[in-house]
PDB file with SEQRES, HELIX, SHEET and CRYST1 records, atoms N, CA, C and O in Angstrom:
SEQRES   1 A   73  UNK UNK UNK UNK UNK UNK UNK UNK UNK UNK UNK UNK UNK          
SEQRES   2 A   73  UNK UNK UNK UNK UNK UNK UNK UNK UNK UNK UNK UNK UNK          
SEQRES   3 A   73  UNK UNK UNK UNK UNK UNK UNK UNK UNK UNK UNK UNK UNK          
SEQRES   4 A   73  UNK UNK UNK UNK UNK UNK UNK UNK UNK UNK UNK UNK UNK          
SEQRES   5 A   73  UNK UNK UNK UNK UNK UNK UNK UNK UNK UNK UNK UNK UNK          
SEQRES   6 A   73  UNK UNK UNK UNK UNK UNK UNK UNK                              
HELIX    1 AA1 UNK A    9  UNK A   26  1                                  18    
HELIX    2 AA2 UNK A   27  UNK A   29  5                                   3    
HELIX    3 AA3 UNK A   31  UNK A   49  1                                  19    
HELIX    4 AA4 UNK A   55  UNK A   72  1                                  18    
CRYST1    1.000    1.000    1.000  90.00  90.00  90.00 P 1           1          
ATOM      1  N   UNK A   1    -110.915 -67.835  40.177  1.00  0.00           N  
ATOM      2  CA  UNK A   1    -109.447 -67.789  40.169  1.00  0.00           C  
ATOM      3  C   UNK A   1    -109.137 -66.260  40.398  1.00  0.00           C  
ATOM      4  O   UNK A   1    -109.777 -65.347  39.878  1.00  0.00           O  
ATOM      5  N   UNK A   2    -108.109 -66.117  41.213  1.00  0.00           N  
ATOM      6  CA  UNK A   2    -107.746 -64.740  41.588  1.00  0.00           C  
ATOM      7  C   UNK A   2    -106.582 -64.294  40.700  1.00  0.00           C  
ATOM      8  O   UNK A   2    -105.523 -64.920  40.684  1.00  0.00           O  
ATOM      9  N   UNK A   3    -106.802 -63.187  39.954  1.00  0.00           N  
ATOM     10  CA  UNK A   3    -105.834 -62.729  38.960  1.00  0.00           C  
ATOM     11  C   UNK A   3    -104.838 -61.665  39.575  1.00  0.00           C  
ATOM     12  O   UNK A   3    -103.957 -61.133  38.899  1.00  0.00           O  
ATOM     13  N   UNK A   4    -105.045 -61.414  40.853  1.00  0.00           N  
ATOM     14  CA  UNK A   4    -104.117 -60.354  41.459  1.00  0.00           C  
ATOM     15  C   UNK A   4    -102.681 -60.839  41.639  1.00  0.00           C  
ATOM     16  O   UNK A   4    -102.443 -61.979  42.038  1.00  0.00           O  
ATOM     17  N   UNK A   5    -101.715 -59.943  41.333  1.00  0.00           N  
ATOM     18  CA  UNK A   5    -100.324 -60.214  41.447  1.00  0.00           C  
ATOM     19  C   UNK A   5     -99.939 -60.049  42.922  1.00  0.00           C  
ATOM     20  O   UNK A   5    -100.055 -58.941  43.448  1.00  0.00           O  
ATOM     21  N   UNK A   6     -99.493 -61.090  43.600  1.00  0.00           N  
ATOM     22  CA  UNK A   6     -99.156 -61.047  44.944  1.00  0.00           C  
ATOM     23  C   UNK A   6     -97.969 -60.072  45.314  1.00  0.00           C  
ATOM     24  O   UNK A   6     -97.804 -59.610  46.443  1.00  0.00           O  
ATOM     25  N   UNK A   7     -97.168 -59.819  44.231  1.00  0.00           N  
ATOM     26  CA  UNK A   7     -96.088 -58.891  44.509  1.00  0.00           C  
ATOM     27  C   UNK A   7     -96.316 -57.460  44.234  1.00  0.00           C  
ATOM     28  O   UNK A   7     -95.392 -56.651  44.316  1.00  0.00           O  
ATOM     29  N   UNK A   8     -97.582 -57.103  43.892  1.00  0.00           N  
ATOM     30  CA  UNK A   8     -98.049 -55.757  43.658  1.00  0.00           C  
ATOM     31  C   UNK A   8     -98.635 -55.267  44.998  1.00  0.00           C  
ATOM     32  O   UNK A   8     -99.682 -55.745  45.435  1.00  0.00           O  
ATOM     33  N   UNK A   9     -97.991 -54.371  45.598  1.00  0.00           N  
ATOM     34  CA  UNK A   9     -98.430 -53.823  46.865  1.00  0.00           C  
ATOM     35  C   UNK A   9     -99.595 -52.929  46.701  1.00  0.00           C  
ATOM     36  O   UNK A   9    -100.262 -52.660  47.701  1.00  0.00           O  
ATOM     37  N   UNK A  10     -99.900 -52.461  45.602  1.00  0.00           N  
ATOM     38  CA  UNK A  10    -100.936 -51.496  45.407  1.00  0.00           C  
ATOM     39  C   UNK A  10    -102.374 -52.281  45.578  1.00  0.00           C  
ATOM     40  O   UNK A  10    -103.339 -51.649  46.008  1.00  0.00           O  
ATOM     41  N   UNK A  11    -102.482 -53.516  45.272  1.00  0.00           N  
ATOM     42  CA  UNK A  11    -103.649 -54.305  45.454  1.00  0.00           C  
ATOM     43  C   UNK A  11    -103.960 -54.389  46.953  1.00  0.00           C  
ATOM     44  O   UNK A  11    -105.107 -54.254  47.378  1.00  0.00           O  
ATOM     45  N   UNK A  12    -102.911 -54.614  47.730  1.00  0.00           N  
ATOM     46  CA  UNK A  12    -103.164 -54.742  49.137  1.00  0.00           C  
ATOM     47  C   UNK A  12    -103.531 -53.487  49.768  1.00  0.00           C  
ATOM     48  O   UNK A  12    -104.264 -53.502  50.756  1.00  0.00           O  
ATOM     49  N   UNK A  13    -103.036 -52.274  49.227  1.00  0.00           N  
ATOM     50  CA  UNK A  13    -103.405 -50.996  49.755  1.00  0.00           C  
ATOM     51  C   UNK A  13    -104.801 -50.770  49.436  1.00  0.00           C  
ATOM     52  O   UNK A  13    -105.577 -50.401  50.318  1.00  0.00           O  
ATOM     53  N   UNK A  14    -105.171 -50.959  48.264  1.00  0.00           N  
ATOM     54  CA  UNK A  14    -106.613 -50.809  47.762  1.00  0.00           C  
ATOM     55  C   UNK A  14    -107.539 -51.771  48.547  1.00  0.00           C  
ATOM     56  O   UNK A  14    -108.618 -51.334  48.949  1.00  0.00           O  
ATOM     57  N   UNK A  15    -107.191 -53.024  48.783  1.00  0.00           N  
ATOM     58  CA  UNK A  15    -108.013 -53.828  49.580  1.00  0.00           C  
ATOM     59  C   UNK A  15    -108.193 -53.320  51.033  1.00  0.00           C  
ATOM     60  O   UNK A  15    -109.291 -53.331  51.591  1.00  0.00           O  
ATOM     61  N   UNK A  16    -107.100 -52.894  51.591  1.00  0.00           N  
ATOM     62  CA  UNK A  16    -107.112 -52.260  52.927  1.00  0.00           C  
ATOM     63  C   UNK A  16    -108.042 -50.994  53.040  1.00  0.00           C  
ATOM     64  O   UNK A  16    -108.752 -50.792  54.025  1.00  0.00           O  
ATOM     65  N   UNK A  17    -107.978 -50.165  51.955  1.00  0.00           N  
ATOM     66  CA  UNK A  17    -108.852 -48.998  51.902  1.00  0.00           C  
ATOM     67  C   UNK A  17    -110.335 -49.360  51.735  1.00  0.00           C  
ATOM     68  O   UNK A  17    -111.212 -48.775  52.371  1.00  0.00           O  
ATOM     69  N   UNK A  18    -110.582 -50.330  50.872  1.00  0.00           N  
ATOM     70  CA  UNK A  18    -111.940 -50.883  50.728  1.00  0.00           C  
ATOM     71  C   UNK A  18    -112.515 -51.463  52.006  1.00  0.00           C  
ATOM     72  O   UNK A  18    -113.667 -51.228  52.370  1.00  0.00           O  
ATOM     73  N   UNK A  19    -111.692 -52.208  52.652  1.00  0.00           N  
ATOM     74  CA  UNK A  19    -112.146 -52.845  53.939  1.00  0.00           C  
ATOM     75  C   UNK A  19    -112.347 -51.859  55.044  1.00  0.00           C  
ATOM     76  O   UNK A  19    -113.369 -51.927  55.727  1.00  0.00           O  
ATOM     77  N   UNK A  20    -111.460 -50.966  55.258  1.00  0.00           N  
ATOM     78  CA  UNK A  20    -111.661 -49.870  56.272  1.00  0.00           C  
ATOM     79  C   UNK A  20    -112.884 -49.010  55.949  1.00  0.00           C  
ATOM     80  O   UNK A  20    -113.651 -48.640  56.839  1.00  0.00           O  
ATOM     81  N   UNK A  21    -113.048 -48.703  54.684  1.00  0.00           N  
ATOM     82  CA  UNK A  21    -114.235 -47.883  54.358  1.00  0.00           C  
ATOM     83  C   UNK A  21    -115.427 -48.620  54.529  1.00  0.00           C  
ATOM     84  O   UNK A  21    -116.437 -47.996  54.855  1.00  0.00           O  
ATOM     85  N   UNK A  22    -115.486 -49.956  54.348  1.00  0.00           N  
ATOM     86  CA  UNK A  22    -116.629 -50.727  54.549  1.00  0.00           C  
ATOM     87  C   UNK A  22    -116.987 -50.914  56.096  1.00  0.00           C  
ATOM     88  O   UNK A  22    -118.145 -51.039  56.494  1.00  0.00           O  
ATOM     89  N   UNK A  23    -115.911 -50.920  56.885  1.00  0.00           N  
ATOM     90  CA  UNK A  23    -115.984 -50.965  58.342  1.00  0.00           C  
ATOM     91  C   UNK A  23    -116.522 -49.648  58.857  1.00  0.00           C  
ATOM     92  O   UNK A  23    -117.315 -49.664  59.799  1.00  0.00           O  
ATOM     93  N   UNK A  24    -116.147 -48.518  58.305  1.00  0.00           N  
ATOM     94  CA  UNK A  24    -116.632 -47.203  58.743  1.00  0.00           C  
ATOM     95  C   UNK A  24    -118.101 -46.946  58.369  1.00  0.00           C  
ATOM     96  O   UNK A  24    -118.870 -46.340  59.115  1.00  0.00           O  
ATOM     97  N   UNK A  25    -118.442 -47.442  57.174  1.00  0.00           N  
ATOM     98  CA  UNK A  25    -119.853 -47.271  56.743  1.00  0.00           C  
ATOM     99  C   UNK A  25    -120.855 -48.213  57.389  1.00  0.00           C  
ATOM    100  O   UNK A  25    -121.978 -47.804  57.685  1.00  0.00           O  
ATOM    101  N   UNK A  26    -120.469 -49.481  57.618  1.00  0.00           N  
ATOM    102  CA  UNK A  26    -121.420 -50.449  58.125  1.00  0.00           C  
ATOM    103  C   UNK A  26    -121.287 -50.627  59.664  1.00  0.00           C  
ATOM    104  O   UNK A  26    -122.209 -51.161  60.280  1.00  0.00           O  
ATOM    105  N   UNK A  27    -120.245 -50.225  60.258  1.00  0.00           N  
ATOM    106  CA  UNK A  27    -120.066 -50.243  61.658  1.00  0.00           C  
ATOM    107  C   UNK A  27    -119.942 -51.681  62.172  1.00  0.00           C  
ATOM    108  O   UNK A  27    -119.190 -52.480  61.614  1.00  0.00           O  
ATOM    109  N   UNK A  28    -120.646 -51.988  63.183  1.00  0.00           N  
ATOM    110  CA  UNK A  28    -120.521 -53.413  63.818  1.00  0.00           C  
ATOM    111  C   UNK A  28    -121.169 -54.435  62.872  1.00  0.00           C  
ATOM    112  O   UNK A  28    -121.014 -55.629  63.126  1.00  0.00           O  
ATOM    113  N   UNK A  29    -121.875 -54.061  61.808  1.00  0.00           N  
ATOM    114  CA  UNK A  29    -122.475 -54.956  60.905  1.00  0.00           C  
ATOM    115  C   UNK A  29    -121.472 -55.656  59.950  1.00  0.00           C  
ATOM    116  O   UNK A  29    -121.697 -56.754  59.442  1.00  0.00           O  
ATOM    117  N   UNK A  30    -120.364 -54.941  59.753  1.00  0.00           N  
ATOM    118  CA  UNK A  30    -119.356 -55.390  58.816  1.00  0.00           C  
ATOM    119  C   UNK A  30    -118.666 -56.652  59.395  1.00  0.00           C  
ATOM    120  O   UNK A  30    -118.456 -56.745  60.605  1.00  0.00           O  
ATOM    121  N   UNK A  31    -118.346 -57.538  58.592  1.00  0.00           N  
ATOM    122  CA  UNK A  31    -117.668 -58.870  59.156  1.00  0.00           C  
ATOM    123  C   UNK A  31    -116.278 -58.591  59.745  1.00  0.00           C  
ATOM    124  O   UNK A  31    -115.838 -59.336  60.621  1.00  0.00           O  
ATOM    125  N   UNK A  32    -115.611 -57.602  59.318  1.00  0.00           N  
ATOM    126  CA  UNK A  32    -114.313 -57.415  59.803  1.00  0.00           C  
ATOM    127  C   UNK A  32    -114.207 -56.532  61.106  1.00  0.00           C  
ATOM    128  O   UNK A  32    -113.157 -56.498  61.748  1.00  0.00           O  
ATOM    129  N   UNK A  33    -115.213 -55.891  61.437  1.00  0.00           N  
ATOM    130  CA  UNK A  33    -115.188 -54.975  62.567  1.00  0.00           C  
ATOM    131  C   UNK A  33    -114.910 -55.649  63.901  1.00  0.00           C  
ATOM    132  O   UNK A  33    -114.057 -55.198  64.666  1.00  0.00           O  
ATOM    133  N   UNK A  34    -115.586 -56.664  64.161  1.00  0.00           N  
ATOM    134  CA  UNK A  34    -115.409 -57.376  65.498  1.00  0.00           C  
ATOM    135  C   UNK A  34    -114.019 -58.010  65.609  1.00  0.00           C  
ATOM    136  O   UNK A  34    -113.404 -57.883  66.668  1.00  0.00           O  
ATOM    137  N   UNK A  35    -113.474 -58.701  64.557  1.00  0.00           N  
ATOM    138  CA  UNK A  35    -112.178 -59.278  64.707  1.00  0.00           C  
ATOM    139  C   UNK A  35    -111.087 -58.122  64.885  1.00  0.00           C  
ATOM    140  O   UNK A  35    -110.156 -58.241  65.681  1.00  0.00           O  
ATOM    141  N   UNK A  36    -111.263 -57.065  64.133  1.00  0.00           N  
ATOM    142  CA  UNK A  36    -110.273 -56.019  64.325  1.00  0.00           C  
ATOM    143  C   UNK A  36    -110.373 -55.368  65.710  1.00  0.00           C  
ATOM    144  O   UNK A  36    -109.338 -55.131  66.333  1.00  0.00           O  
ATOM    145  N   UNK A  37    -111.521 -55.083  66.194  1.00  0.00           N  
ATOM    146  CA  UNK A  37    -111.688 -54.660  67.565  1.00  0.00           C  
ATOM    147  C   UNK A  37    -111.092 -55.510  68.600  1.00  0.00           C  
ATOM    148  O   UNK A  37    -110.439 -55.046  69.535  1.00  0.00           O  
ATOM    149  N   UNK A  38    -111.339 -56.859  68.412  1.00  0.00           N  
ATOM    150  CA  UNK A  38    -110.775 -57.910  69.299  1.00  0.00           C  
ATOM    151  C   UNK A  38    -109.283 -57.901  69.198  1.00  0.00           C  
ATOM    152  O   UNK A  38    -108.640 -58.038  70.239  1.00  0.00           O  
ATOM    153  N   UNK A  39    -108.664 -57.755  68.058  1.00  0.00           N  
ATOM    154  CA  UNK A  39    -107.243 -57.711  67.926  1.00  0.00           C  
ATOM    155  C   UNK A  39    -106.714 -56.455  68.613  1.00  0.00           C  
ATOM    156  O   UNK A  39    -105.646 -56.474  69.226  1.00  0.00           O  
ATOM    157  N   UNK A  40    -107.480 -55.354  68.504  1.00  0.00           N  
ATOM    158  CA  UNK A  40    -107.025 -54.182  69.284  1.00  0.00           C  
ATOM    159  C   UNK A  40    -107.094 -54.291  70.759  1.00  0.00           C  
ATOM    160  O   UNK A  40    -106.257 -53.737  71.472  1.00  0.00           O  
ATOM    161  N   UNK A  41    -108.069 -54.989  71.231  1.00  0.00           N  
ATOM    162  CA  UNK A  41    -108.113 -55.270  72.598  1.00  0.00           C  
ATOM    163  C   UNK A  41    -106.932 -56.133  73.169  1.00  0.00           C  
ATOM    164  O   UNK A  41    -106.296 -55.831  74.179  1.00  0.00           O  
ATOM    165  N   UNK A  42    -106.723 -57.235  72.401  1.00  0.00           N  
ATOM    166  CA  UNK A  42    -105.594 -58.144  72.677  1.00  0.00           C  
ATOM    167  C   UNK A  42    -104.288 -57.349  72.614  1.00  0.00           C  
ATOM    168  O   UNK A  42    -103.447 -57.530  73.494  1.00  0.00           O  
ATOM    169  N   UNK A  43    -104.080 -56.508  71.655  1.00  0.00           N  
ATOM    170  CA  UNK A  43    -102.804 -55.803  71.493  1.00  0.00           C  
ATOM    171  C   UNK A  43    -102.735 -54.853  72.751  1.00  0.00           C  
ATOM    172  O   UNK A  43    -101.630 -54.678  73.264  1.00  0.00           O  
ATOM    173  N   UNK A  44    -103.779 -54.264  73.248  1.00  0.00           N  
ATOM    174  CA  UNK A  44    -103.775 -53.293  74.360  1.00  0.00           C  
ATOM    175  C   UNK A  44    -103.370 -54.041  75.588  1.00  0.00           C  
ATOM    176  O   UNK A  44    -102.530 -53.564  76.350  1.00  0.00           O  
ATOM    177  N   UNK A  45    -103.997 -55.317  75.830  1.00  0.00           N  
ATOM    178  CA  UNK A  45    -103.643 -56.050  77.025  1.00  0.00           C  
ATOM    179  C   UNK A  45    -102.244 -56.470  76.983  1.00  0.00           C  
ATOM    180  O   UNK A  45    -101.510 -56.414  77.970  1.00  0.00           O  
ATOM    181  N   UNK A  46    -101.865 -56.909  75.788  1.00  0.00           N  
ATOM    182  CA  UNK A  46    -100.422 -57.364  75.595  1.00  0.00           C  
ATOM    183  C   UNK A  46     -99.425 -56.137  75.991  1.00  0.00           C  
ATOM    184  O   UNK A  46     -98.393 -56.342  76.632  1.00  0.00           O  
ATOM    185  N   UNK A  47     -99.783 -54.980  75.598  1.00  0.00           N  
ATOM    186  CA  UNK A  47     -98.873 -53.869  75.879  1.00  0.00           C  
ATOM    187  C   UNK A  47     -98.987 -53.524  77.268  1.00  0.00           C  
ATOM    188  O   UNK A  47     -97.991 -52.968  77.732  1.00  0.00           O  
ATOM    189  N   UNK A  48     -99.957 -53.715  78.051  1.00  0.00           N  
ATOM    190  CA  UNK A  48     -99.998 -53.509  79.463  1.00  0.00           C  
ATOM    191  C   UNK A  48     -99.145 -54.473  80.202  1.00  0.00           C  
ATOM    192  O   UNK A  48     -98.604 -54.181  81.269  1.00  0.00           O  
ATOM    193  N   UNK A  49     -99.032 -55.632  79.617  1.00  0.00           N  
ATOM    194  CA  UNK A  49     -98.055 -56.719  80.292  1.00  0.00           C  
ATOM    195  C   UNK A  49     -96.608 -56.468  80.031  1.00  0.00           C  
ATOM    196  O   UNK A  49     -95.748 -56.685  80.886  1.00  0.00           O  
ATOM    197  N   UNK A  50     -96.336 -55.982  78.771  1.00  0.00           N  
ATOM    198  CA  UNK A  50     -95.030 -55.684  78.384  1.00  0.00           C  
ATOM    199  C   UNK A  50     -94.637 -54.311  78.771  1.00  0.00           C  
ATOM    200  O   UNK A  50     -95.344 -53.368  78.415  1.00  0.00           O  
ATOM    201  N   UNK A  51     -93.557 -54.122  79.478  1.00  0.00           N  
ATOM    202  CA  UNK A  51     -93.210 -52.715  79.981  1.00  0.00           C  
ATOM    203  C   UNK A  51     -92.690 -51.774  78.888  1.00  0.00           C  
ATOM    204  O   UNK A  51     -92.705 -50.558  79.079  1.00  0.00           O  
ATOM    205  N   UNK A  52     -92.256 -52.278  77.808  1.00  0.00           N  
ATOM    206  CA  UNK A  52     -91.535 -51.483  76.779  1.00  0.00           C  
ATOM    207  C   UNK A  52     -92.441 -50.944  75.741  1.00  0.00           C  
ATOM    208  O   UNK A  52     -92.052 -50.098  74.935  1.00  0.00           O  
ATOM    209  N   UNK A  53     -93.706 -51.446  75.749  1.00  0.00           N  
ATOM    210  CA  UNK A  53     -94.682 -51.089  74.705  1.00  0.00           C  
ATOM    211  C   UNK A  53     -95.829 -50.289  75.402  1.00  0.00           C  
ATOM    212  O   UNK A  53     -96.366 -50.765  76.402  1.00  0.00           O  
ATOM    213  N   UNK A  54     -96.214 -49.087  74.892  1.00  0.00           N  
ATOM    214  CA  UNK A  54     -97.324 -48.386  75.425  1.00  0.00           C  
ATOM    215  C   UNK A  54     -98.591 -48.870  74.861  1.00  0.00           C  
ATOM    216  O   UNK A  54     -98.552 -49.491  73.799  1.00  0.00           O  
ATOM    217  N   UNK A  55     -99.772 -48.645  75.485  1.00  0.00           N  
ATOM    218  CA  UNK A  55    -101.046 -49.212  75.107  1.00  0.00           C  
ATOM    219  C   UNK A  55    -101.448 -48.711  73.751  1.00  0.00           C  
ATOM    220  O   UNK A  55    -102.051 -49.503  73.028  1.00  0.00           O  
ATOM    221  N   UNK A  56    -101.190 -47.476  73.299  1.00  0.00           N  
ATOM    222  CA  UNK A  56    -101.646 -47.054  72.028  1.00  0.00           C  
ATOM    223  C   UNK A  56    -100.913 -47.842  70.895  1.00  0.00           C  
ATOM    224  O   UNK A  56    -101.516 -48.164  69.871  1.00  0.00           O  
ATOM    225  N   UNK A  57     -99.665 -48.128  71.092  1.00  0.00           N  
ATOM    226  CA  UNK A  57     -98.863 -48.923  70.198  1.00  0.00           C  
ATOM    227  C   UNK A  57     -99.429 -50.375  70.064  1.00  0.00           C  
ATOM    228  O   UNK A  57     -99.594 -50.913  68.969  1.00  0.00           O  
ATOM    229  N   UNK A  58     -99.719 -50.977  71.284  1.00  0.00           N  
ATOM    230  CA  UNK A  58    -100.301 -52.227  71.373  1.00  0.00           C  
ATOM    231  C   UNK A  58    -101.643 -52.228  70.604  1.00  0.00           C  
ATOM    232  O   UNK A  58    -101.866 -53.138  69.806  1.00  0.00           O  
ATOM    233  N   UNK A  59    -102.512 -51.279  70.804  1.00  0.00           N  
ATOM    234  CA  UNK A  59    -103.762 -51.197  70.185  1.00  0.00           C  
ATOM    235  C   UNK A  59    -103.672 -51.155  68.695  1.00  0.00           C  
ATOM    236  O   UNK A  59    -104.406 -51.847  67.990  1.00  0.00           O  
ATOM    237  N   UNK A  60    -102.738 -50.310  68.202  1.00  0.00           N  
ATOM    238  CA  UNK A  60    -102.522 -50.102  66.738  1.00  0.00           C  
ATOM    239  C   UNK A  60    -102.000 -51.414  66.116  1.00  0.00           C  
ATOM    240  O   UNK A  60    -102.375 -51.865  65.033  1.00  0.00           O  
ATOM    241  N   UNK A  61    -101.079 -51.973  66.945  1.00  0.00           N  
ATOM    242  CA  UNK A  61    -100.447 -53.309  66.378  1.00  0.00           C  
ATOM    243  C   UNK A  61    -101.462 -54.401  66.234  1.00  0.00           C  
ATOM    244  O   UNK A  61    -101.550 -55.064  65.201  1.00  0.00           O  
ATOM    245  N   UNK A  62    -102.243 -54.584  67.301  1.00  0.00           N  
ATOM    246  CA  UNK A  62    -103.345 -55.609  67.248  1.00  0.00           C  
ATOM    247  C   UNK A  62    -104.375 -55.423  66.284  1.00  0.00           C  
ATOM    248  O   UNK A  62    -104.775 -56.388  65.632  1.00  0.00           O  
ATOM    249  N   UNK A  63    -104.854 -54.263  66.125  1.00  0.00           N  
ATOM    250  CA  UNK A  63    -105.850 -53.880  65.037  1.00  0.00           C  
ATOM    251  C   UNK A  63    -105.227 -54.004  63.696  1.00  0.00           C  
ATOM    252  O   UNK A  63    -105.864 -54.517  62.776  1.00  0.00           O  
ATOM    253  N   UNK A  64    -104.012 -53.560  63.531  1.00  0.00           N  
ATOM    254  CA  UNK A  64    -103.300 -53.726  62.224  1.00  0.00           C  
ATOM    255  C   UNK A  64    -103.128 -55.138  61.892  1.00  0.00           C  
ATOM    256  O   UNK A  64    -103.373 -55.554  60.759  1.00  0.00           O  
ATOM    257  N   UNK A  65    -102.721 -55.881  62.828  1.00  0.00           N  
ATOM    258  CA  UNK A  65    -102.500 -57.359  62.525  1.00  0.00           C  
ATOM    259  C   UNK A  65    -103.767 -58.012  62.056  1.00  0.00           C  
ATOM    260  O   UNK A  65    -103.800 -58.637  60.997  1.00  0.00           O  
ATOM    261  N   UNK A  66    -104.847 -57.864  62.867  1.00  0.00           N  
ATOM    262  CA  UNK A  66    -106.149 -58.447  62.486  1.00  0.00           C  
ATOM    263  C   UNK A  66    -106.719 -58.006  61.066  1.00  0.00           C  
ATOM    264  O   UNK A  66    -107.295 -58.779  60.300  1.00  0.00           O  
ATOM    265  N   UNK A  67    -106.481 -56.668  60.822  1.00  0.00           N  
ATOM    266  CA  UNK A  67    -106.947 -56.232  59.527  1.00  0.00           C  
ATOM    267  C   UNK A  67    -106.134 -56.818  58.369  1.00  0.00           C  
ATOM    268  O   UNK A  67    -106.652 -57.069  57.281  1.00  0.00           O  
ATOM    269  N   UNK A  68    -104.836 -57.028  58.643  1.00  0.00           N  
ATOM    270  CA  UNK A  68    -103.969 -57.682  57.681  1.00  0.00           C  
ATOM    271  C   UNK A  68    -104.427 -59.001  57.413  1.00  0.00           C  
ATOM    272  O   UNK A  68    -104.525 -59.390  56.250  1.00  0.00           O  
ATOM    273  N   UNK A  69    -104.733 -59.768  58.437  1.00  0.00           N  
ATOM    274  CA  UNK A  69    -105.208 -61.217  58.393  1.00  0.00           C  
ATOM    275  C   UNK A  69    -106.500 -61.255  57.680  1.00  0.00           C  
ATOM    276  O   UNK A  69    -106.725 -62.230  56.964  1.00  0.00           O  
ATOM    277  N   UNK A  70    -107.404 -60.286  57.790  1.00  0.00           N  
ATOM    278  CA  UNK A  70    -108.754 -60.273  57.099  1.00  0.00           C  
ATOM    279  C   UNK A  70    -108.530 -60.065  55.635  1.00  0.00           C  
ATOM    280  O   UNK A  70    -109.167 -60.658  54.764  1.00  0.00           O  
ATOM    281  N   UNK A  71    -107.573 -59.175  55.415  1.00  0.00           N  
ATOM    282  CA  UNK A  71    -107.412 -58.771  53.895  1.00  0.00           C  
ATOM    283  C   UNK A  71    -106.619 -59.971  53.138  1.00  0.00           C  
ATOM    284  O   UNK A  71    -106.911 -60.318  51.993  1.00  0.00           O  
ATOM    285  N   UNK A  72    -105.637 -60.533  53.865  1.00  0.00           N  
ATOM    286  CA  UNK A  72    -104.807 -61.561  53.232  1.00  0.00           C  
ATOM    287  C   UNK A  72    -105.479 -62.760  52.842  1.00  0.00           C  
ATOM    288  O   UNK A  72    -105.020 -63.481  51.957  1.00  0.00           O  
ATOM    289  N   UNK A  73    -106.605 -63.030  53.487  1.00  0.00           N  
ATOM    290  CA  UNK A  73    -107.244 -64.281  53.060  1.00  0.00           C  
ATOM    291  C   UNK A  73    -107.792 -64.449  51.726  1.00  0.00           C  
ATOM    292  O   UNK A  73    -108.319 -65.514  51.405  1.00  0.00           O  
TER     293      UNK A  73                                                      
END                                                                             
């Protein structure tokens, strides 16, 4: 049973910090690294298709979205 309060933003921030730290330490061996990199690639391609978004914004959005999905589960 998960005792975390879903309304407490601090848990999400701590989870994100832990996940990113693990990704940095373990590199490609970490289970979140490949999905986050794939999300970054999809965001970059999407930004190249849409003329109003630059590729760095697409990269950050794609990576951020996939990281959020990995943490939210």
